[in-house]
C-alpha positions in Angstrom: 159.8 -105.4 47.0 158.2 -102.0 46.2 159.2 -98.4 45.4 160.1 -97.5 49.0 162.4 -100.5 49.4 164.0 -99.8 46.1 164.6 -96.2 47.1 166.2 -97.4 50.3 168.5 -99.8 48.4 169.5 -96.9 46.1 170.2 -94.7 49.2 172.3 -97.4 50.8 174.2 -97.9 47.5 174.8 -94.1 47.1 175.7 -93.3 50.7 177.2 -96.5 52.0 175.1 -96.1 55.1 171.7 -97.3 56.2 171.4 -94.3 58.6 172.2 -91.8 55.9 169.9 -93.5 53.4 167.1 -93.4 56.0 167.7 -89.8 56.8 167.5 -88.8 53.1 164.1 -90.5 52.9 162.8 -88.9 56.2 162.7 -92.4 57.7 163.9 -93.5 61.1 167.0 -95.7 61.3 165.1 -98.4 63.0 162.5 -98.5 60.3 165.2 -98.7 57.6 167.0 -101.4 59.4 163.8 -103.4 59.7 163.2 -103.1 56.0 166.7 -104.2 55.3 166.2 -107.3 57.5 162.9 -108.0 55.8 164.5 -107.8 52.3 167.5 -109.9 53.4 165.1 -112.5 54.7 162.9 -112.6 51.6 165.6 -113.4 49.1 167.9 -116.4 48.7 171.0 -114.2 49.4 171.1 -111.0 51.4 170.7 -107.7 49.4 172.6 -105.6 52.0 175.5 -106.3 54.2 176.3 -104.0 57.1 179.4 -103.6 59.3 179.2 -102.2 62.8 181.5 -99.4 63.7 179.6 -96.1 63.9 180.4 -93.1 61.7 184.0 -93.8 61.2 184.3 -97.6 60.5 180.9 -99.0 59.9 178.8 -98.9 56.8 176.5 -100.8 54.5 176.7 -101.9 50.9 174.6 -103.7 48.4 175.6 -107.2 47.6 175.8 -108.4 44.0 172.3 -109.8 44.4 171.2 -106.5 45.8 172.5 -104.6 42.8 170.8 -107.2 40.5 167.5 -107.1 42.3 167.5 -103.3 42.3 168.3 -103.1 38.6 165.6 -105.7 37.8 163.0 -103.8 39.9 163.8 -100.5 38.2 163.6 -102.1 34.8 160.2 -103.5 35.7 159.1 -100.0 36.7 160.2 -98.6 33.4 158.4 -101.3 31.4 155.2 -100.9 33.4 155.2 -97.1 32.9 155.9 -97.5 29.1 153.1 -100.1 28.7 150.5 -98.1 30.6 151.3 -94.6 29.3 148.8 -94.7 26.4 145.9 -95.7 28.7 147.0 -93.2 31.3 146.8 -90.4 28.7 143.3 -91.5 27.8 142.2 -91.8 31.4 143.5 -88.3 32.2 140.9 -86.9 29.8 138.2 -88.0 32.4 139.8 -86.2 35.3 138.6 -82.8 36.5 141.0 -80.0 35.7 143.1 -79.0 38.8 
């Protein structure tokens, strides 16, 4: 699980479609579908369920586990940023000015 997969999960949650989520990210549908299969295989329960049917009847949605995993990941990101912010500010003083 990483930022790209989390973004893909958010896109699927928001659009109800793997294809639309992939398009928003500038990613091919096949790449997105591969990432979904990988995520579904790495967790005890699938994170995404998809239904065939094309533009009119198909779609995808996050499972309850998918919602929980996404929420936990985003919380971990927030905690990591908060804990590293003071050191990041100190480190920035060493960077060359843009």
